[in-house]
ZAMARGU-4260 file (C-alpha; in steps of 0.2 Angstrom, whole numbers, plus 5000, padded with zeros to 4 digits):
<rodrens>
0) 5085/5037/5143 | 5074/5051/5149 | 5064/5054/5165 | 5046/5059/5165 | 5041/5068/5182
5) 5022/5071/5182 | 5017/5084/5195 | 5013/5075/5211 | 4999/5086/5216 | 4989/5085/5199
10) 4972/5080/5201 | 4967/5066/5189 | 4951/5063/5180 | 4946/5049/5167 | 4951/5061/5153
15) 4968/5065/5161 | 4979/5056/5148 | 4971/5067/5135 | 4972/5083/5144 | 4990/5080/5149
20) 4994/5075/5131 | 4986/5091/5124 | 4996/5102/5136 | 5012/5094/5129 | 5006/5095/5111
25) 5003/5114/5113 | 5021/5116/5118 | 5028/5105/5104 | 5017/5113/5091 | 5023/5130/5095
30) 5041/5124/5094 | 5039/5115/5078 | 5028/5127/5068 | 5032/5143/5060 | 5028/5159/5068
35) 5014/5162/5057 | 5007/5145/5060 | 5007/5149/5079 | 4997/5164/5076 | 4984/5157/5064
40) 4983/5138/5065 | 4990/5130/5081 | 4978/5139/5094 | 4982/5136/5113 | 4974/5120/5118
45) 4959/5123/5129 | 4957/5114/5146 | 4948/5099/5139 | 4947/5091/5122 | 4928/5092/5123
50) 4928/5111/5123 | 4941/5113/5110 | 4936/5126/5097 | 4948/5131/5083 | 4952/5150/5083
55) 4946/5158/5067 | 4960/5163/5055 | 4959/5181/5051 | 4967/5182/5035 | 4978/5172/5022
60) 4996/5168/5028 | 5013/5171/5018 | 5022/5156/5011 | 5031/5145/5024 | 5047/5153/5030
65) 5043/5170/5026 | 5039/5182/5041 | 5022/5190/5043 | 5023/5208/5037 | 5010/5221/5031
70) 5016/5219/5013 | 5015/5200/5011 | 4998/5197/5020 | 4984/5196/5007 | 4969/5205/5011
75) 4959/5193/5001 | 4951/5179/5012 | 4959/5162/5011 | 4951/5149/5000 | 4943/5136/5013
80) 4948/5118/5010 | 4937/5103/5015 | 4947/5087/5019 | 4945/5070/5026 | 4956/5061/5038
85) 4961/5042/5039 | 4970/5036/5054 | 4977/5019/5053 | 4981/5014/5071 | 4977/5000/5083
90) 4959/5002/5090 | 4965/5005/5108 | 4974/5021/5101 | 4962/5027/5088 | 4949/5036/5099
95) 4963/5046/5108 | 4970/5052/5091 | 4953/5056/5084 | 4949/5067/5099 | 4966/5076/5101
100) 4975/5077/5084 | 4974/5095/5077 | 4970/5087/5060 | 4954/5081/5067 | 4950/5096/5077
105) 4952/5109/5063 | 4941/5099/5050 | 4927/5111/5044 | 4935/5127/5049 | 4930/5139/5035
110) 4947/5149/5037 | 4958/5134/5034 | 4967/5134/5017 | 4977/5121/5009 | 4994/5128/5015
115) 4989/5127/5033 | 4982/5110/5030 | 4999/5104/5024 | 5007/5111/5039 | 4995/5102/5050
120) 5000/5086/5041 | 5019/5089/5044 | 5017/5092/5063 | 5005/5077/5065 | 5018/5063/5068
125) 5025/5073/5083 | 5008/5075/5090 | 5004/5057/5088 | 5021/5052/5097 | 5017/5063/5112
130) 4999/5057/5113 | 5002/5038/5112 | 5017/5040/5125 | 5003/5043/5138 | 4997/5026/5134
135) 5015/5018/5136 | 5021/5018/5118 | 5037/5027/5117 | 5046/5020/5101 | 5032/5022/5088
140) 5034/5023/5069 | 5022/5037/5062 | 5020/5044/5045 | 5008/5056/5038 | 5004/5062/5021
145) 4992/5072/5011 | 4983/5066/4995 | 4977/5080/4984 | 4974/5071/4968 | 4955/5069/4971
150) 4941/5082/4973 | 4943/5081/4992 | 4961/5080/5000 | 4964/5065/5011 | 4976/5067/5026
155) 4982/5049/5030 | 4991/5045/5047 | 4999/5028/5049 | 5004/5023/5067 | 5014/5008/5071
160) 5015/5010/5090 | 5028/4997/5093 | 5031/4988/5109 | 5024/4996/5124 | 5034/5001/5139
165) 5031/4991/5154 | 5036/4994/5172 | 5053/4987/5175 | 5055/4991/5194 | 5047/5001/5208
170) 5058/5009/5220 | 5047/5014/5235 | 5057/5025/5248 | 5049/5029/5265 | 5055/5043/5275
175) 5050/5047/5293 | 5040/5031/5297 | 5045/5022/5313 | 5054/5006/5312 | 5042/4998/5325
180) 5025/5001/5332 | 5027/5010/5348 | 5010/5005/5353 | 5012/4987/5350 | 5031/4986/5356
185) 5038/4974/5341 | 5025/4974/5328 | 5032/4981/5312 | 5024/4998/5307 | 5021/5003/5289
190) 5035/4996/5278 | 5040/4996/5259 | 5036/4978/5257 | 5018/4980/5264 | 5015/4995/5253
195) 5023/4988/5238 | 5010/4973/5239 | 4996/4986/5238 | 5004/4996/5224 | 4993/4995/5209
200) 5005/4998/5195 | 5015/4982/5196 | 5031/4976/5188 | 5027/4970/5171 | 5011/4981/5168
205) 5010/4993/5154 | 5016/5010/5159 | 5002/5022/5156 | 5002/5040/5163 | 4984/5038/5170
210) 4989/5022/5179 | 5005/5030/5186 | 4996/5045/5193 | 4982/5033/5200 | 4995/5022/5208
215) 5003/5037/5217 | 4986/5043/5223 | 4981/5026/5229 | 4998/5024/5239 | 4995/5041/5247
220) 4977/5037/5251 | 4983/5020/5259 | 4995/5029/5271 | 4984/5044/5276 | 4968/5034/5280
225) 4977/5028/5297 | 4990/5035/5308 | 4998/5047/5296 | 4985/5059/5288 | 4998/5072/5284
230) 5009/5060/5274 | 5015/5067/5257 | 5024/5063/5241 | 5041/5072/5241 | 5046/5066/5224
235) 5041/5054/5210 | 5049/5050/5194 | 5047/5037/5179 | 5063/5035/5170 | 5059/5026/5153
240) 5072/5017/5142 | 5065/5016/5124 | 5078/5003/5120 | 5073/4990/5133 | 5055/4996/5134
245) 5056/4997/5153 | 5051/5011/5165 | 5060/5012/5182 | 5048/5020/5194 | 5053/5029/5210
250) 5042/5036/5224 | 5048/5045/5239 | 5035/5046/5253 | 5036/5056/5269 | 5026/5051/5284
255) 5023/5067/5293 | 5020/5066/5311 | 5010/5051/5318 | 4993/5057/5323 | 4984/5050/5339
260) 4966/5056/5343 | 4962/5066/5359 | 4948/5073/5368 | 4931/5077/5360 | 4927/5095/5356
265) 4910/5100/5350 | 4905/5116/5341 | 4888/5122/5336 | 4878/5114/5349 | 4865/5125/5359
270) 4848/5117/5359 | 4852/5100/5364 | 4863/5092/5378 | 4880/5087/5374 | 4875/5069/5378
275) 4867/5067/5361 | 4885/5068/5354 | 4896/5060/5368 | 4885/5045/5370 | 4889/5040/5352
280) 4908/5043/5353 | 4917/5027/5355 | 4934/5036/5351 | 4946/5034/5367 | 4960/5047/5370
285) 4977/5041/5363 | 4968/5030/5350 | 4977/5029/5333 | 4971/5041/5320 | 4958/5032/5308
290) 4948/5041/5295 | 4935/5026/5295 | 4933/5029/5314 | 4929/5048/5311 | 4917/5044/5297
295) 4908/5031/5308 | 4905/5044/5321 | 4899/5056/5308 | 4887/5044/5301 | 4880/5040/5318
300) 4877/5058/5322 | 4869/5061/5306 | 4856/5047/5309 | 4850/5055/5326 | 4839/5067/5317
305) 4846/5081/5328 | 4857/5089/5315 | 4855/5096/5298 | 4874/5093/5295 | 4889/5085/5304
310) 4907/5086/5301 | 4920/5076/5311 | 4939/5078/5309 | 4955/5078/5318 | 4958/5096/5324
315) 4974/5102/5315 | 4972/5120/5321 | 4981/5116/5337 | 4996/5111/5327 | 4995/5126/5316
320) 4993/5138/5331 | 5009/5130/5339 | 5019/5133/5323 | 5012/5151/5321 | 5018/5154/5340
325) 5035/5147/5336 | 5036/5158/5321 | 5031/5174/5331 | 5044/5170/5344 | 5059/5165/5333
330) 5055/5177/5319 | 5057/5162/5306 | 5050/5146/5302 | 5059/5131/5311 | 5060/5113/5305
335) 5049/5101/5315 | 5058/5092/5329 | 5043/5081/5333 | 5048/5063/5334 | 5034/5055/5344
340) 5015/5054/5340 | 5005/5070/5340 | 4989/5070/5349 | 4975/5080/5340 | 4957/5084/5347
345) 4942/5076/5338 | 4932/5091/5332 | 4914/5089/5329 | 4905/5103/5320 | 4886/5102/5319
350) 4872/5112/5313 | 4856/5109/5323 | 4839/5105/5315 | 4825/5116/5320 | 4817/5109/5336
355) 4799/5107/5329 | 4794/5103/5311 | 4778/5099/5302 | 4776/5091/5285 | 4761/5086/5274
360) 4759/5075/5259 | 4748/5068/5246 | 4750/5052/5236 | 4742/5037/5228 | 4746/5018/5229
365) 4737/5005/5219 | 4738/4994/5235 | 4728/5006/5247 | 4722/5020/5236 | 4724/5039/5238
370) 4734/5045/5252 | 4735/5060/5264 | 4747/5061/5278 | 4753/5074/5291 | 4768/5073/5302
375) 4774/5082/5317 | 4790/5081/5326 | 4798/5089/5341 | 4816/5085/5345 | 4816/5089/5363
380) 4801/5084/5373 | 4806/5080/5391 | 4823/5076/5384 | 4816/5064/5371 | 4812/5065/5352
385) 4794/5065/5348 | 4786/5059/5332 | 4768/5059/5328 | 4759/5055/5311 | 4741/5054/5304
390) 4738/5044/5289 | 4722/5043/5279 | 4721/5031/5264 | 4706/5024/5256 | 4709/5007/5264
395) 4720/5011/5278 | 4720/5024/5292 | 4732/5027/5306 | 4737/5038/5320 | 4753/5035/5330
400) 4765/5045/5342 | 4783/5038/5347 | 4796/5045/5360 | 4814/5041/5357 | 4828/5042/5370
405) 4845/5048/5364 | 4856/5034/5359 | 4866/5027/5375 | 4884/5025/5376 | 4882/5007/5373
410) 4874/5011/5356 | 4856/5007/5361 | 4841/5017/5354 | 4826/5015/5365 | 4808/5021/5361
415) 4790/5019/5367 | 4775/5023/5357 | 4756/5020/5355 | 4745/5020/5340 | 4728/5016/5332
420) 4726/5007/5315 | 4711/5003/5304 | 4712/4992/5288 | 4698/4987/5276 | 4706/4974/5266
425) 4697/4961/5255 | 4681/4962/5266 | 4689/4960/5283 | 4689/4976/5293 | 4703/4977/5307
430) 4705/4990/5321 | 4720/4988/5331 | 4726/4998/5347 | 4743/4996/5353 | 4757/5001/5365
435) 4775/4996/5362 | 4793/4997/5369 | 4807/4995/5357 | 4826/4994/5358 | 4836/4995/5343
440) 4855/4994/5340 | 4868/4991/5326 | 4872/5001/5310 | 4862/5004/5294 | 4872/4989/5287
445) 4866/4978/5301 | 4851/4983/5311 | 4843/4973/5326 | 4828/4977/5336 | 4818/4969/5350
450) 4800/4975/5352 | 4787/4971/5365 | 4769/4975/5361 | 4752/4975/5370 | 4738/4976/5358
455) 4720/4973/5356 | 4711/4970/5339 | 4693/4970/5333 | 4689/4960/5317 | 4673/4962/5307
460) 4669/4951/5292 | 4652/4953/5283 | 4638/4950/5295 | 4648/4938/5307 | 4650/4944/5325
465) 4664/4955/5328 | 4679/4945/5336 | 4691/4953/5349 | 4709/4947/5351 | 4722/4953/5363
470) 4740/4948/5364 | 4757/4953/5371 | 4770/4947/5358 | 4789/4950/5358 | 4798/4951/5342
475) 4816/4951/5337 | 4821/4957/5320 | 4838/4958/5311 | 4841/4967/5294 | 4857/4966/5284
480) 4860/4978/5270 | 4874/4977/5257 | 4868/4989/5243 | 4877/5002/5232 | 4864/5014/5235
485) 4849/5015/5248 | 4839/5025/5236 | 4841/5017/5219 | 4851/5001/5221 | 4859/4992/5206
490) 4869/4979/5215 | 4869/4970/5231 | 4856/4963/5243 | 4845/4966/5258 | 4839/4953/5270
495) 4827/4953/5285 | 4823/4939/5297 | 4810/4940/5312 | 4805/4929/5326 | 4790/4932/5337
500) 4783/4924/5352 | 4768/4926/5363 | 4772/4914/5377 | 4763/4921/5392 | 4745/4918/5396
505) 4743/4936/5403 | 4734/4947/5392 | 4736/4935/5378 | 4721/4925/5370 | 4732/4912/5361
510) 4750/4908/5363 | 4759/4907/5346 | 4777/4907/5338 | 4779/4917/5322 | 4794/4916/5310
515) 4797/4927/5294 | 4811/4930/5282 | 4813/4941/5266 | 4827/4943/5254 | 4830/4955/5240
520) 4845/4955/5228 | 4851/4966/5213 | 4864/4959/5200 | 4870/4969/5186 | 4868/4960/5169
525) 4878/4969/5156 | 4881/4988/5156 | 4862/4992/5155 | 4853/4978/5163 | 4849/4973/5181
530) 4842/4956/5188 | 4831/4959/5203 | 4826/4943/5213 | 4815/4943/5228 | 4808/4929/5240
535) 4799/4928/5257 | 4792/4915/5268 | 4783/4914/5284 | 4775/4902/5296 | 4764/4904/5312
540) 4762/4890/5325 | 4748/4891/5337 | 4734/4880/5344 | 4720/4891/5338 | 4723/4903/5324
545) 4707/4913/5329 | 4717/4920/5344 | 4732/4926/5334 | 4731/4945/5329 | 4728/4947/5311
550) 4744/4958/5309 | 4754/4942/5313 | 4746/4932/5300 | 4751/4932/5281 | 4742/4937/5265
555) 4750/4939/5247 | 4747/4950/5232 | 4750/4967/5225 | 4765/4978/5224 | 4780/4970/5232
560) 4772/4953/5233 | 4763/4944/5218 | 4759/4956/5204 | 4743/4953/5194 | 4733/4951/5209
565) 4725/4964/5221 | 4732/4970/5237 | 4732/4955/5250 | 4720/4946/5238 | 4729/4929/5241
570) 4724/4921/5258 | 4711/4911/5267 | 4693/4914/5261 | 4680/4917/5275 | 4663/4921/5268
575) 4667/4935/5256 | 4683/4940/5264 | 4701/4935/5262 | 4709/4933/5279 | 4726/4930/5285
580) 4735/4913/5284 | 4747/4903/5294 | 4760/4900/5280 | 4767/4911/5266 | 4778/4908/5251
585) 4782/4920/5237 | 4796/4923/5224 | 4800/4935/5210 | 4812/4938/5196 | 4813/4954/5186
590) 4824/4961/5173 | 4826/4979/5171 | 4834/4987/5155 | 4839/5005/5156 | 4839/5009/5138
595) 4841/5028/5140 | 4845/5032/5159 | 4836/5037/5169 | 4822/5028/5159 | 4820/5009/5158
600) 4809/4994/5154 | 4806/4979/5164 | 4799/4961/5162 | 4795/4951/5178 | 4787/4935/5184
605) 4780/4933/5201 | 4773/4918/5210 | 4766/4914/5227 | 4752/4911/5239 | 4746/4911/5258
610) 4737/4896/5266 | 4733/4888/5282 | 4741/4871/5277 | 4757/4869/5268 | 4748/4857/5256
615) 4737/4871/5251 | 4752/4883/5246 | 4748/4881/5227 | 4758/4893/5218 | 4748/4907/5209
620) 4758/4916/5195 | 4758/4934/5189 | 4769/4941/5175 | 4770/4956/5164 | 4780/4972/5158
625) 4784/4988/5166 | 4791/5006/5164 | 4805/5012/5176 | 4811/5030/5180 | 4825/5034/5192
630) 4818/5050/5198 | 4827/5062/5211 | 4816/5055/5225 | 4819/5037/5220 | 4814/5024/5208
635) 4796/5026/5200 | 4788/5009/5194 | 4773/5007/5183 | 4769/4989/5179 | 4755/4980/5169
640) 4753/4962/5176 | 4742/4947/5171 | 4736/4937/5185 | 4735/4919/5179 | 4724/4912/5192
645) 4711/4926/5191 | 4714/4929/5172 | 4714/4948/5174 | 4726/4962/5169 | 4730/4974/5183
650) 4740/4990/5184 | 4753/4993/5198 | 4762/5009/5203 | 4775/5011/5216 | 4788/5023/5222
655) 4805/5017/5228 | 4811/4999/5230 | 4799/4988/5240 | 4806/4978/5255
</rodrens>
């Protein structure tokens, strides 16, 4: 029986079993080898196996067993020996041994002679035993030999790992945790049974050093996320019995004081009123400590645009100051006598953004052509945030200004804005002037908004008389995101649904109801592949379509829609123009293969159409291939697509994922 007691504070990485094994190997090798070998062959193990480089051997060594003296050290350089290594071991252990055995690491060293190679072979079995112990094998049979009969010596290591050690029992000892939850009265607080259910290294599992360290970190993380952020592992041990192949695990966890959250303290605020922070704070004094609650507040503050950086934490300095004060008064450190919860202030540290900012940009899109854009922002205009933008594209020009109120204590973000928009798409020139009021709420994972607009629209098609439309629609929108990344997602989905109505006859030429939904999903296929599916559908109900603003009708075609066709090429023909339709239906499937990240290739198939009658929604297909690059600013996509209905090949270019 022996006990392994890994350092409870050791940080772990995916290479930790090898690093731990190398540290032990260095000690074992120094004990087993001759003094000369310690100087010449077994160099101290570097911090990682990847950086390991054998130390050069300065001169030939005396025979084994003789001390290194001036008389018996040859001045002649040793005769270098080239050799090969064969490791007969199970596949799951072979990589570990090939990366860490001295026999492997010293191959090709021009200063290594035959005698030193023989010594490496002799110590190899002990090295193997130490290494595979980190994988749970404590009773192996290992042999090593050197065959010098051929032109090139062959070192062979044979490993029979035997039966792996499995976890026999887990003894979880909790210290300092209350028996009952004072806030709830009788509800049980943290207990051994609840924590054991979440313990990841279960009874019967193979005992691996990496899993053992990971389980302890996970246990501590589980406790420190709520109520007991200062909990710590007082002791941990793994007692392994090689005869029964069982490991008895013991973990002693101390709770530290229970933490409650107190009043809000703000540091770094000078330009903007404190309400931009306090209105977003949903934490009430006396609430139990929760890391998730603090992170949620931090995320909300970062989204406001007022701050370059935000840090939200429980202020432990108040507790430390009390301990220092006690130390100054008593002259020595005293054990804590705190038995009840400790209330800590919620500390918000912010770095403010500059009040005014200007940005300009140039770009290109295969949908709307070359682009130039200028943005101006002021974070405090009459207590509001202001954003203005000018956009000039070959087929689209716009100017807009919006004012944003600080988020209220109820979580609402209100804004008003006005804008002008001109589009020249498929022979239809549309000029739209609008004013709007919007209320948004929710989180980035689930966004909701309600928007009221008053707009007027002028539409020109060929030589037909210009038509004018006015409308006051109200639109509700909801967006749900569940993605692993908002910049370059590989798994998850995003969905959006909208319902709009213009029910009142006031300032509205035609009453209408509009519904629209869009879905985009990512699913990994193997280690290098991703399946991307997309779909959208929409419908407008009205007595006369001519009275519905064109921005509320539907077209299809182009990037993010049906590739192989021009931007908004699929719709209702009127003269030489393509106009908006009452109904929309599109779908897409794409497979991306990342053969050399961040570079990949894609194949895709898109289908869809827009029409005034459901019976006319005859699907039009486009398909092709593309190139992908995960750039620092987001995915860059270049596609070559064939439009089956138009029998033409079209190039598409886009930045980011389209939704």
